[in-house]
N, CA, C, O and the ligand as a Tripos MOL2 file, in Angstrom:
@<TRIPOS>MOLECULE
protein
  289   287    73     0     0
PROTEIN
NO_CHARGES

@<TRIPOS>ATOM
      1 N          13.5550    6.0830   11.4390 N.3       1 MET1
      2 CA         13.3230    7.1120   12.4640 C.3       1 MET1
      3 C          12.0330    7.8670   12.1640 C.2       1 MET1
      4 O          11.7820    8.2850   11.0340 O.2       1 MET1
      5 N          11.2520    8.0240   13.1700 N.am      2 VAL2
      6 CA          9.9900    8.7360   13.0130 C.3       2 VAL2
      7 C          10.1030   10.1170   13.6500 C.2       2 VAL2
      8 O          10.4620   10.2630   14.8180 O.2       2 VAL2
      9 N           9.7950   11.0890   12.8670 N.am      3 LEU3
     10 CA          9.8330   12.4430   13.4090 C.3       3 LEU3
     11 C           8.4430   12.8140   13.9270 C.2       3 LEU3
     12 O           7.4690   12.8480   13.1750 O.2       3 LEU3
     13 N           8.3820   13.0820   15.1860 N.am      4 SER4
     14 CA          7.0900   13.5000   15.7260 C.3       4 SER4
     15 C           6.8950   14.9860   15.4770 C.2       4 SER4
     16 O           7.8530   15.7560   15.4070 O.2       4 SER4
     17 N           5.6640   15.3580   15.3500 N.am      5 LYS5
     18 CA          5.3850   16.7530   15.0220 C.3       5 LYS5
     19 C           5.0650   17.5980   16.2450 C.2       5 LYS5
     20 O           4.4820   18.6770   16.1350 O.2       5 LYS5
     21 N           5.4450   17.1050   17.3880 N.am      6 THR6
     22 CA          5.1880   17.8990   18.5900 C.3       6 THR6
     23 C           6.1020   19.1130   18.5990 C.2       6 THR6
     24 O           7.2440   19.0540   18.1450 O.2       6 THR6
     25 N           5.5950   20.1810   19.1070 N.am      7 SER7
     26 CA          6.3630   21.4150   19.1030 C.3       7 SER7
     27 C           6.9800   21.6830   20.4680 C.2       7 SER7
     28 O           7.3350   22.8180   20.7860 O.2       7 SER7
     29 N           7.1050   20.6370   21.2700 N.am      8 SER8
     30 CA          7.6000   20.8630   22.6240 C.3       8 SER8
     31 C           9.0860   21.1830   22.6380 C.2       8 SER8
     32 O           9.5380   21.9910   23.4490 O.2       8 SER8
     33 N           9.8460   20.5610   21.7510 N.am      9 SER9
     34 CA         11.2810   20.8010   21.7820 C.3       9 SER9
     35 C          11.7280   21.7390   20.6690 C.2       9 SER9
     36 O          12.7510   22.4150   20.7820 O.2       9 SER9
     37 N          10.9540   21.7710   19.5990 N.am     10 LEU10
     38 CA         11.3260   22.6560   18.5020 C.3      10 LEU10
     39 C          10.3530   23.8220   18.4110 C.2      10 LEU10
     40 O           9.1420   23.6390   18.2930 O.2      10 LEU10
     41 N          10.9010   24.9960   18.4690 N.am     11 ARG11
     42 CA         10.0590   26.1720   18.3670 C.3      11 ARG11
     43 C          10.7080   27.1110   17.3590 C.2      11 ARG11
     44 O          11.9090   27.0610   17.0950 O.2      11 ARG11
     45 N           9.8770   27.9420   16.8270 N.am     12 ASN12
     46 CA         10.4140   28.9590   15.9390 C.3      12 ASN12
     47 C          10.2040   30.3230   16.5620 C.2      12 ASN12
     48 O           9.1790   30.6050   17.1820 O.2      12 ASN12
     49 N          11.1910   31.1430   16.3790 N.am     13 CYS13
     50 CA         11.1110   32.4910   16.9090 C.3      13 CYS13
     51 C           9.8960   33.2050   16.3100 C.2      13 CYS13
     52 O           9.7110   33.2250   15.0930 O.2      13 CYS13
     53 N           9.0840   33.7800   17.1710 N.am     14 PHE14
     54 CA          7.8740   34.4440   16.7010 C.3      14 PHE14
     55 C           8.2120   35.6270   15.8060 C.2      14 PHE14
     56 O           7.4310   35.9980   14.9300 O.2      14 PHE14
     57 N           9.3610   36.2050   16.0270 N.am     15 PHE15
     58 CA          9.6950   37.4110   15.2790 C.3      15 PHE15
     59 C          10.4730   37.1280   14.0070 C.2      15 PHE15
     60 O          10.0390   37.5020   12.9180 O.2      15 PHE15
     61 N          11.6210   36.4700   14.1330 N.am     16 CYS16
     62 CA         12.4590   36.3020   12.9470 C.3      16 CYS16
     63 C          12.2280   34.9610   12.2580 C.2      16 CYS16
     64 O          12.6610   34.7690   11.1220 O.2      16 CYS16
     65 N          11.5420   34.0190   12.9400 N.am     17 GLY17
     66 CA         11.2260   32.7490   12.3060 C.3      17 GLY17
     67 C          12.3210   31.7110   12.4420 C.2      17 GLY17
     68 O          12.1700   30.5750   11.9930 O.2      17 GLY17
     69 N          13.4270   32.1010   13.0650 N.am     18 LYS18
     70 CA         14.5160   31.1620   13.2540 C.3      18 LYS18
     71 C          14.1450   30.1280   14.2970 C.2      18 LYS18
     72 O          13.3580   30.3940   15.2060 O.2      18 LYS18
     73 N          14.7260   28.9380   14.1550 N.am     19 GLN19
     74 CA         14.4270   27.8870   15.1070 C.3      19 GLN19
     75 C          15.0730   28.1780   16.4510 C.2      19 GLN19
     76 O          16.2400   28.5620   16.5310 O.2      19 GLN19
     77 N          14.2910   27.9870   17.4990 N.am     20 VAL20
     78 CA         14.8080   28.1870   18.8460 C.3      20 VAL20
     79 C          14.9710   26.8240   19.4820 C.2      20 VAL20
     80 O          13.9870   26.1040   19.6550 O.2      20 VAL20
     81 N          16.1840   26.4560   19.8330 N.am     21 SER21
     82 CA         16.3980   25.1580   20.4510 C.3      21 SER21
     83 C          15.9710   25.1890   21.9070 C.2      21 SER21
     84 O          15.9550   26.2420   22.5450 O.2      21 SER21
     85 N          15.6280   24.0270   22.4170 N.am     22 SER22
     86 CA         15.1190   23.9650   23.7870 C.3      22 SER22
     87 C          16.1860   24.4420   24.7590 C.2      22 SER22
     88 O          17.3700   24.1380   24.6120 O.2      22 SER22
     89 N          15.7450   25.1800   25.7360 N.am     23 GLY23
     90 CA         16.6870   25.7310   26.7110 C.3      23 GLY23
     91 C          17.1830   27.1010   26.3240 C.2      23 GLY23
     92 O          17.8500   27.7800   27.1040 O.2      23 GLY23
     93 N          16.8510   27.5040   25.1050 N.am     24 GLN24
     94 CA         17.2560   28.8280   24.6720 C.3      24 GLN24
     95 C          16.0290   29.6580   24.3610 C.2      24 GLN24
     96 O          14.9120   29.1450   24.2930 O.2      24 GLN24
     97 N          16.2460   30.9120   24.1770 N.am     25 GLY25
     98 CA         15.1490   31.7910   23.8070 C.3      25 GLY25
     99 C          14.3370   32.2250   25.0060 C.2      25 GLY25
    100 O          14.5550   31.7660   26.1270 O.2      25 GLY25
    101 N          13.4090   33.1060   24.7550 N.am     26 THR26
    102 CA         12.5700   33.6470   25.8070 C.3      26 THR26
    103 C          11.1150   33.3880   25.4560 C.2      26 THR26
    104 O          10.6850   33.6300   24.3280 O.2      26 THR26
    105 N          10.3650   32.8970   26.4260 N.am     27 MET27
    106 CA          8.9550   32.6660   26.1930 C.3      27 MET27
    107 C           8.1590   33.8560   26.6930 C.2      27 MET27
    108 O           8.3190   34.3010   27.8290 O.2      27 MET27
    109 N           7.3020   34.3610   25.8280 N.am     28 LEU28
    110 CA          6.4400   35.4630   26.2150 C.3      28 LEU28
    111 C           5.0000   34.9680   26.1830 C.2      28 LEU28
    112 O           4.5410   34.4370   25.1710 O.2      28 LEU28
    113 N           4.3030   35.1420   27.2730 N.am     29 VAL29
    114 CA          2.9020   34.7420   27.3000 C.3      29 VAL29
    115 C           2.0420   35.9950   27.3420 C.2      29 VAL29
    116 O           2.1360   36.8070   28.2630 O.2      29 VAL29
    117 N           1.2220   36.1310   26.3480 N.am     30 LYS30
    118 CA          0.3620   37.3000   26.2900 C.3      30 LYS30
    119 C          -0.8550   37.1180   27.1900 C.2      30 LYS30
    120 O          -1.1180   36.0210   27.6830 O.2      30 LYS30
    121 N          -1.5760   38.1810   27.3910 N.am     31 ASN31
    122 CA         -2.7360   38.1430   28.2800 C.3      31 ASN31
    123 C          -3.7990   37.1680   27.8020 C.2      31 ASN31
    124 O          -4.5350   36.6000   28.6080 O.2      31 ASN31
    125 N          -3.8800   36.9730   26.4790 N.am     32 ASP32
    126 CA         -4.8910   36.0630   25.9550 C.3      32 ASP32
    127 C          -4.4120   34.6130   25.9210 C.2      32 ASP32
    128 O          -5.1090   33.7380   25.4060 O.2      32 ASP32
    129 N          -3.2310   34.3600   26.4670 N.am     33 GLY33
    130 CA         -2.7420   32.9880   26.5530 C.3      33 GLY33
    131 C          -1.8670   32.5680   25.3980 C.2      33 GLY33
    132 O          -1.3560   31.4470   25.3910 O.2      33 GLY33
    133 N          -1.6800   33.4300   24.4260 N.am     34 THR34
    134 CA         -0.8320   33.1100   23.2880 C.3      34 THR34
    135 C           0.6320   33.0700   23.7310 C.2      34 THR34
    136 O           1.1150   33.9740   24.4130 O.2      34 THR34
    137 N           1.3150   32.0230   23.3360 N.am     35 VAL35
    138 CA          2.7220   31.8910   23.6940 C.3      35 VAL35
    139 C           3.5840   32.2860   22.5100 C.2      35 VAL35
    140 O           3.4060   31.7850   21.4000 O.2      35 VAL35
    141 N           4.5000   33.1730   22.7550 N.am     36 GLN36
    142 CA          5.4030   33.6080   21.6930 C.3      36 GLN36
    143 C           6.8340   33.3520   22.1430 C.2      36 GLN36
    144 O           7.2420   33.7700   23.2270 O.2      36 GLN36
    145 N           7.5920   32.6570   21.2940 N.am     37 TRP37
    146 CA          8.9980   32.4060   21.5860 C.3      37 TRP37
    147 C           9.8510   33.3550   20.7740 C.2      37 TRP37
    148 O           9.6080   33.5890   19.5900 O.2      37 TRP37
    149 N          10.8470   33.8910   21.4370 N.am     38 THR38
    150 CA         11.8090   34.7010   20.7050 C.3      38 THR38
    151 C          13.1980   34.1390   20.9570 C.2      38 THR38
    152 O          13.4990   33.6620   22.0510 O.2      38 THR38
    153 N          14.0420   34.2010   19.9310 N.am     39 CYS39
    154 CA         15.3390   33.5430   20.0050 C.3      39 CYS39
    155 C          16.3710   34.4080   20.7120 C.2      39 CYS39
    156 O          17.3420   33.8900   21.2640 O.2      39 CYS39
    157 N          16.1750   35.7020   20.7010 N.am     40 SER40
    158 CA         17.2080   36.5610   21.2760 C.3      40 SER40
    159 C          16.5920   37.8470   21.8270 C.2      40 SER40
    160 O          15.4240   38.1580   21.5980 O.2      40 SER40
    161 N          17.4180   38.5680   22.5500 N.am     41 ASN41
    162 CA         16.9760   39.8650   23.0690 C.3      41 ASN41
    163 C          16.6060   40.8250   21.9550 C.2      41 ASN41
    164 O          15.7090   41.6570   22.0920 O.2      41 ASN41
    165 N          17.3190   40.6890   20.8540 N.am     42 LYS42
    166 CA         17.0660   41.5400   19.7020 C.3      42 LYS42
    167 C          15.6230   41.3490   19.2140 C.2      42 LYS42
    168 O          14.9090   42.3200   18.9630 O.2      42 LYS42
    169 N          15.2190   40.1070   19.0890 N.am     43 CYS43
    170 CA         13.8680   39.8190   18.6300 C.3      43 CYS43
    171 C          12.8370   40.2390   19.6650 C.2      43 CYS43
    172 O          11.7900   40.7920   19.3250 O.2      43 CYS43
    173 N          13.1370   39.9770   20.9170 N.am     44 ARG44
    174 CA         12.2050   40.3230   21.9830 C.3      44 ARG44
    175 C          11.9610   41.8280   22.0020 C.2      44 ARG44
    176 O          10.8310   42.2960   22.1390 O.2      44 ARG44
    177 N          13.0510   42.5640   21.8600 N.am     45 LYS45
    178 CA         12.9610   44.0230   21.8870 C.3      45 LYS45
    179 C          12.1550   44.5400   20.6960 C.2      45 LYS45
    180 O          11.3060   45.4200   20.8420 O.2      45 LYS45
    181 N          12.4290   43.9890   19.5360 N.am     46 ASN46
    182 CA         11.7150   44.4260   18.3360 C.3      46 ASN46
    183 C          10.2310   44.1090   18.4210 C.2      46 ASN46
    184 O           9.3890   44.8720   17.9470 O.2      46 ASN46
    185 N           9.9230   42.9630   19.0400 N.am     47 LEU47
    186 CA          8.5370   42.5230   19.1180 C.3      47 LEU47
    187 C           7.7600   43.2990   20.1730 C.2      47 LEU47
    188 O           6.6590   43.7840   19.9100 O.2      47 LEU47
    189 N           8.3330   43.4150   21.3630 N.am     48 ARG48
    190 CA          7.5780   43.9490   22.4850 C.3      48 ARG48
    191 C           7.7420   45.4470   22.6870 C.2      48 ARG48
    192 O           6.7800   46.1470   23.0060 O.2      48 ARG48
    193 N           8.9480   45.9310   22.5030 N.am     49 ILE49
    194 CA          9.2010   47.3370   22.8140 C.3      49 ILE49
    195 C           9.0780   48.2090   21.5730 C.2      49 ILE49
    196 O           8.4020   49.2380   21.5840 O.2      49 ILE49
    197 N           9.7420   47.7820   20.5030 N.am     50 LEU50
    198 CA          9.7150   48.5950   19.2880 C.3      50 LEU50
    199 C           8.4650   48.3270   18.4530 C.2      50 LEU50
    200 O           8.0810   49.1360   17.6080 O.2      50 LEU50
    201 N           7.8270   47.1580   18.7100 N.am     51 LYS51
    202 CA          6.6030   46.7540   18.0020 C.3      51 LYS51
    203 C           6.7520   46.8650   16.4800 C.2      51 LYS51
    204 O           5.9090   47.4320   15.7840 O.2      51 LYS51
    205 N           7.8360   46.3100   16.0120 N.am     52 ARG52
    206 CA          8.0980   46.3410   14.5870 C.3      52 ARG52
    207 C           7.4030   45.1770   13.8900 C.2      52 ARG52
    208 O           7.0700   44.1670   14.5090 O.2      52 ARG52
    209 N           7.1990   45.3410   12.6260 N.am     53 ASP53
    210 CA          6.6060   44.2850   11.8180 C.3      53 ASP53
    211 C           7.7360   43.4580   11.2010 C.2      53 ASP53
    212 O           8.5140   43.9870   10.4070 O.2      53 ASP53
    213 N           7.8430   42.1710   11.5500 N.am     54 PRO54
    214 CA          8.9550   41.3610   11.0220 C.3      54 PRO54
    215 C           8.9560   41.2620    9.5070 C.2      54 PRO54
    216 O           9.9900   40.9820    8.9010 O.2      54 PRO54
    217 N           7.7980   41.4920    8.8920 N.am     55 ARG55
    218 CA          7.7370   41.4110    7.4330 C.3      55 ARG55
    219 C           8.4650   42.5710    6.7680 C.2      55 ARG55
    220 O           8.7530   42.5390    5.5710 O.2      55 ARG55
    221 N           8.7590   43.6010    7.5670 N.am     56 LYS56
    222 CA          9.4390   44.7700    7.0060 C.3      56 LYS56
    223 C          10.9300   44.7700    7.2850 C.2      56 LYS56
    224 O          11.6470   45.6810    6.8710 O.2      56 LYS56
    225 N          11.3960   43.7450    7.9900 N.am     57 LEU57
    226 CA         12.8020   43.7030    8.3500 C.3      57 LEU57
    227 C          13.5150   42.5840    7.5970 C.2      57 LEU57
    228 O          13.1000   41.4250    7.6160 O.2      57 LEU57
    229 N          14.5930   42.9710    6.9380 N.am     58 LYS58
    230 CA         15.2620   42.0320    6.0450 C.3      58 LYS58
    231 C          15.9300   40.8780    6.7720 C.2      58 LYS58
    232 O          16.1260   39.8130    6.1860 O.2      58 LYS58
    233 N          16.2850   41.0690    8.0420 N.am     59 TRP59
    234 CA         17.0060   40.0130    8.7420 C.3      59 TRP59
    235 C          16.0870   38.9310    9.2910 C.2      59 TRP59
    236 O          16.5680   37.9580    9.8710 O.2      59 TRP59
    237 N          14.7870   39.0760    9.1240 N.am     60 THR60
    238 CA         13.8830   38.0230    9.5600 C.3      60 THR60
    239 C          13.5010   37.1580    8.3670 C.2      60 THR60
    240 O          13.5800   37.5910    7.2170 O.2      60 THR60
    241 N          13.0880   35.9370    8.6590 N.am     61 SER61
    242 CA         12.6700   35.0620    7.5610 C.3      61 SER61
    243 C          11.2550   35.3750    7.1240 C.2      61 SER61
    244 O          10.7520   34.7970    6.1610 O.2      61 SER61
    245 N          10.6100   36.2950    7.8350 N.am     62 LYS62
    246 CA          9.2420   36.6730    7.4830 C.3      62 LYS62
    247 C           9.2050   37.8740    6.5480 C.2      62 LYS62
    248 O           8.1410   38.3500    6.1520 O.2      62 LYS62
    249 N          10.3810   38.3390    6.2150 N.am     63 TYR63
    250 CA         10.4720   39.5190    5.3650 C.3      63 TYR63
    251 C           9.7650   39.3040    4.0330 C.2      63 TYR63
    252 O           9.9430   38.2780    3.3750 O.2      63 TYR63
    253 N           8.9730   40.2760    3.6540 N.am     64 VAL64
    254 CA          8.2730   40.2160    2.3720 C.3      64 VAL64
    255 C           8.9510   41.1820    1.4120 C.2      64 VAL64
    256 O           9.0010   42.3900    1.6430 O.2      64 VAL64
    257 N           9.4620   40.6230    0.3430 N.am     65 LYS65
    258 CA         10.1780   41.4390   -0.6270 C.3      65 LYS65
    259 C           9.2240   42.4390   -1.2810 C.2      65 LYS65
    260 O           8.1310   42.0810   -1.7180 O.2      65 LYS65
    261 N           9.6470   43.6570   -1.3370 N.am     66 GLY66
    262 CA          8.8140   44.6720   -1.9740 C.3      66 GLY66
    263 C           7.8580   45.3530   -1.0160 C.2      66 GLY66
    264 O           7.0980   46.2400   -1.4060 O.2      66 GLY66
    265 N           7.9000   44.9300    0.2570 N.am     67 GLY67
    266 CA          7.0540   45.5740    1.2450 C.3      67 GLY67
    267 C           5.7350   44.8520    1.4630 C.2      67 GLY67
    268 O           5.3400   43.9680    0.7030 O.2      67 GLY67
    269 N           5.0850   45.2610    2.5140 N.am     68 VAL68
    270 CA          3.8370   44.6150    2.8970 C.3      68 VAL68
    271 C           2.6620   45.4100    2.3480 C.2      68 VAL68
    272 O           2.5850   46.6310    2.4840 O.2      68 VAL68
    273 N           1.7640   44.6850    1.7320 N.am     69 ARG69
    274 CA          0.5520   45.3460    1.2470 C.3      69 ARG69
    275 C          -0.4400   45.4600    2.4010 C.2      69 ARG69
    276 O          -0.8120   44.4650    3.0230 O.2      69 ARG69
    277 N          -0.8420   46.6440    2.6590 N.am     70 VAL70
    278 CA         -1.7750   46.8570    3.7550 C.3      70 VAL70
    279 C          -3.2020   46.8900    3.2070 C.2      70 VAL70
    280 O          -3.5280   47.6670    2.3090 O.2      70 VAL70
    281 N          -4.0320   46.0300    3.7710 N.am     71 LYS71
    282 CA         -5.4330   45.9830    3.3310 C.3      71 LYS71
    283 C          -6.1960   47.1850    3.8500 C.2      71 LYS71
    284 O          -5.9940   47.6360    4.9770 O.2      71 LYS71
    285 N          -7.0590   47.6820    3.0200 N.am     72 LYS72
    286 CA         -7.8520   48.8290    3.4470 C.3      72 LYS72
    287 C          -9.2640   48.4000    3.8180 C.2      72 LYS72
    288 O         -10.0820   49.2350    4.2030 O.2      72 LYS72
    289 ZN         14.4120   35.6450   16.4640 Zn       73 ZN73
@<TRIPOS>BOND
     1     1     2 1
     2     2     3 1
     3     3     4 2
     4     3     5 am
     5     5     6 1
     6     6     7 1
     7     7     8 2
     8     7     9 am
     9     9    10 1
    10    10    11 1
    11    11    12 2
    12    11    13 am
    13    13    14 1
    14    14    15 1
    15    15    16 2
    16    15    17 am
    17    17    18 1
    18    18    19 1
    19    19    20 2
    20    19    21 am
    21    21    22 1
    22    22    23 1
    23    23    24 2
    24    23    25 am
    25    25    26 1
    26    26    27 1
    27    27    28 2
    28    27    29 am
    29    29    30 1
    30    30    31 1
    31    31    32 2
    32    31    33 am
    33    33    34 1
    34    34    35 1
    35    35    36 2
    36    35    37 am
    37    37    38 1
    38    38    39 1
    39    39    40 2
    40    39    41 am
    41    41    42 1
    42    42    43 1
    43    43    44 2
    44    43    45 am
    45    45    46 1
    46    46    47 1
    47    47    48 2
    48    47    49 am
    49    49    50 1
    50    50    51 1
    51    51    52 2
    52    51    53 am
    53    53    54 1
    54    54    55 1
    55    55    56 2
    56    55    57 am
    57    57    58 1
    58    58    59 1
    59    59    60 2
    60    59    61 am
    61    61    62 1
    62    62    63 1
    63    63    64 2
    64    63    65 am
    65    65    66 1
    66    66    67 1
    67    67    68 2
    68    67    69 am
    69    69    70 1
    70    70    71 1
    71    71    72 2
    72    71    73 am
    73    73    74 1
    74    74    75 1
    75    75    76 2
    76    75    77 am
    77    77    78 1
    78    78    79 1
    79    79    80 2
    80    79    81 am
    81    81    82 1
    82    82    83 1
    83    83    84 2
    84    83    85 am
    85    85    86 1
    86    86    87 1
    87    87    88 2
    88    87    89 am
    89    89    90 1
    90    90    91 1
    91    91    92 2
    92    91    93 am
    93    93    94 1
    94    94    95 1
    95    95    96 2
    96    95    97 am
    97    97    98 1
    98    98    99 1
    99    99   100 2
   100    99   101 am
   101   101   102 1
   102   102   103 1
   103   103   104 2
   104   103   105 am
   105   105   106 1
   106   106   107 1
   107   107   108 2
   108   107   109 am
   109   109   110 1
   110   110   111 1
   111   111   112 2
   112   111   113 am
   113   113   114 1
   114   114   115 1
   115   115   116 2
   116   115   117 am
   117   117   118 1
   118   118   119 1
   119   119   120 2
   120   119   121 am
   121   121   122 1
   122   122   123 1
   123   123   124 2
   124   123   125 am
   125   125   126 1
   126   126   127 1
   127   127   128 2
   128   127   129 am
   129   129   130 1
   130   130   131 1
   131   131   132 2
   132   131   133 am
   133   133   134 1
   134   134   135 1
   135   135   136 2
   136   135   137 am
   137   137   138 1
   138   138   139 1
   139   139   140 2
   140   139   141 am
   141   141   142 1
   142   142   143 1
   143   143   144 2
   144   143   145 am
   145   145   146 1
   146   146   147 1
   147   147   148 2
   148   147   149 am
   149   149   150 1
   150   150   151 1
   151   151   152 2
   152   151   153 am
   153   153   154 1
   154   154   155 1
   155   155   156 2
   156   155   157 am
   157   157   158 1
   158   158   159 1
   159   159   160 2
   160   159   161 am
   161   161   162 1
   162   162   163 1
   163   163   164 2
   164   163   165 am
   165   165   166 1
   166   166   167 1
   167   167   168 2
   168   167   169 am
   169   169   170 1
   170   170   171 1
   171   171   172 2
   172   171   173 am
   173   173   174 1
   174   174   175 1
   175   175   176 2
   176   175   177 am
   177   177   178 1
   178   178   179 1
   179   179   180 2
   180   179   181 am
   181   181   182 1
   182   182   183 1
   183   183   184 2
   184   183   185 am
   185   185   186 1
   186   186   187 1
   187   187   188 2
   188   187   189 am
   189   189   190 1
   190   190   191 1
   191   191   192 2
   192   191   193 am
   193   193   194 1
   194   194   195 1
   195   195   196 2
   196   195   197 am
   197   197   198 1
   198   198   199 1
   199   199   200 2
   200   199   201 am
   201   201   202 1
   202   202   203 1
   203   203   204 2
   204   203   205 am
   205   205   206 1
   206   206   207 1
   207   207   208 2
   208   207   209 am
   209   209   210 1
   210   210   211 1
   211   211   212 2
   212   211   213 am
   213   213   214 1
   214   214   215 1
   215   215   216 2
   216   215   217 am
   217   217   218 1
   218   218   219 1
   219   219   220 2
   220   219   221 am
   221   221   222 1
   222   222   223 1
   223   223   224 2
   224   223   225 am
   225   225   226 1
   226   226   227 1
   227   227   228 2
   228   227   229 am
   229   229   230 1
   230   230   231 1
   231   231   232 2
   232   231   233 am
   233   233   234 1
   234   234   235 1
   235   235   236 2
   236   235   237 am
   237   237   238 1
   238   238   239 1
   239   239   240 2
   240   239   241 am
   241   241   242 1
   242   242   243 1
   243   243   244 2
   244   243   245 am
   245   245   246 1
   246   246   247 1
   247   247   248 2
   248   247   249 am
   249   249   250 1
   250   250   251 1
   251   251   252 2
   252   251   253 am
   253   253   254 1
   254   254   255 1
   255   255   256 2
   256   255   257 am
   257   257   258 1
   258   258   259 1
   259   259   260 2
   260   259   261 am
   261   261   262 1
   262   262   263 1
   263   263   264 2
   264   263   265 am
   265   265   266 1
   266   266   267 1
   267   267   268 2
   268   267   269 am
   269   269   270 1
   270   270   271 1
   271   271   272 2
   272   271   273 am
   273   273   274 1
   274   274   275 1
   275   275   276 2
   276   275   277 am
   277   277   278 1
   278   278   279 1
   279   279   280 2
   280   279   281 am
   281   281   282 1
   282   282   283 1
   283   283   284 2
   284   283   285 am
   285   285   286 1
   286   286   287 1
   287   287   288 2
@<TRIPOS>SUBSTRUCTURE
     1 MET1         2 RESIDUE 1 A MET
     2 VAL2         6 RESIDUE 1 A VAL
     3 LEU3        10 RESIDUE 1 A LEU
     4 SER4        14 RESIDUE 1 A SER
     5 LYS5        18 RESIDUE 1 A LYS
     6 THR6        22 RESIDUE 1 A THR
     7 SER7        26 RESIDUE 1 A SER
     8 SER8        30 RESIDUE 1 A SER
     9 SER9        34 RESIDUE 1 A SER
    10 LEU10       38 RESIDUE 1 A LEU
    11 ARG11       42 RESIDUE 1 A ARG
    12 ASN12       46 RESIDUE 1 A ASN
    13 CYS13       50 RESIDUE 1 A CYS
    14 PHE14       54 RESIDUE 1 A PHE
    15 PHE15       58 RESIDUE 1 A PHE
    16 CYS16       62 RESIDUE 1 A CYS
    17 GLY17       66 RESIDUE 1 A GLY
    18 LYS18       70 RESIDUE 1 A LYS
    19 GLN19       74 RESIDUE 1 A GLN
    20 VAL20       78 RESIDUE 1 A VAL
    21 SER21       82 RESIDUE 1 A SER
    22 SER22       86 RESIDUE 1 A SER
    23 GLY23       90 RESIDUE 1 A GLY
    24 GLN24       94 RESIDUE 1 A GLN
    25 GLY25       98 RESIDUE 1 A GLY
    26 THR26      102 RESIDUE 1 A THR
    27 MET27      106 RESIDUE 1 A MET
    28 LEU28      110 RESIDUE 1 A LEU
    29 VAL29      114 RESIDUE 1 A VAL
    30 LYS30      118 RESIDUE 1 A LYS
    31 ASN31      122 RESIDUE 1 A ASN
    32 ASP32      126 RESIDUE 1 A ASP
    33 GLY33      130 RESIDUE 1 A GLY
    34 THR34      134 RESIDUE 1 A THR
    35 VAL35      138 RESIDUE 1 A VAL
    36 GLN36      142 RESIDUE 1 A GLN
    37 TRP37      146 RESIDUE 1 A TRP
    38 THR38      150 RESIDUE 1 A THR
    39 CYS39      154 RESIDUE 1 A CYS
    40 SER40      158 RESIDUE 1 A SER
    41 ASN41      162 RESIDUE 1 A ASN
    42 LYS42      166 RESIDUE 1 A LYS
    43 CYS43      170 RESIDUE 1 A CYS
    44 ARG44      174 RESIDUE 1 A ARG
    45 LYS45      178 RESIDUE 1 A LYS
    46 ASN46      182 RESIDUE 1 A ASN
    47 LEU47      186 RESIDUE 1 A LEU
    48 ARG48      190 RESIDUE 1 A ARG
    49 ILE49      194 RESIDUE 1 A ILE
    50 LEU50      198 RESIDUE 1 A LEU
    51 LYS51      202 RESIDUE 1 A LYS
    52 ARG52      206 RESIDUE 1 A ARG
    53 ASP53      210 RESIDUE 1 A ASP
    54 PRO54      214 RESIDUE 1 A PRO
    55 ARG55      218 RESIDUE 1 A ARG
    56 LYS56      222 RESIDUE 1 A LYS
    57 LEU57      226 RESIDUE 1 A LEU
    58 LYS58      230 RESIDUE 1 A LYS
    59 TRP59      234 RESIDUE 1 A TRP
    60 THR60      238 RESIDUE 1 A THR
    61 SER61      242 RESIDUE 1 A SER
    62 LYS62      246 RESIDUE 1 A LYS
    63 TYR63      250 RESIDUE 1 A TYR
    64 VAL64      254 RESIDUE 1 A VAL
    65 LYS65      258 RESIDUE 1 A LYS
    66 GLY66      262 RESIDUE 1 A GLY
    67 GLY67      266 RESIDUE 1 A GLY
    68 VAL68      270 RESIDUE 1 A VAL
    69 ARG69      274 RESIDUE 1 A ARG
    70 VAL70      278 RESIDUE 1 A VAL
    71 LYS71      282 RESIDUE 1 A LYS
    72 LYS72      286 RESIDUE 1 A LYS
    73 ZN73       289 GROUP 0 **** ****
């Protein structure tokens, strides 16, 4: 079996990093054409409305232990 690397059917949630299966999740298209997939309303809300940093939230796979170092 050959696994193709196309991202048409497999996407990862832009916020929490979880895999979003086709037919699920919400696609957000930004003004610059960037497509962001979110797996749930929770992620969508955190990304768009609350504008949280997923690296600071423990329930995302993007969480950075010890906090995020901010460049000056
Ligand atoms: Zn998510």
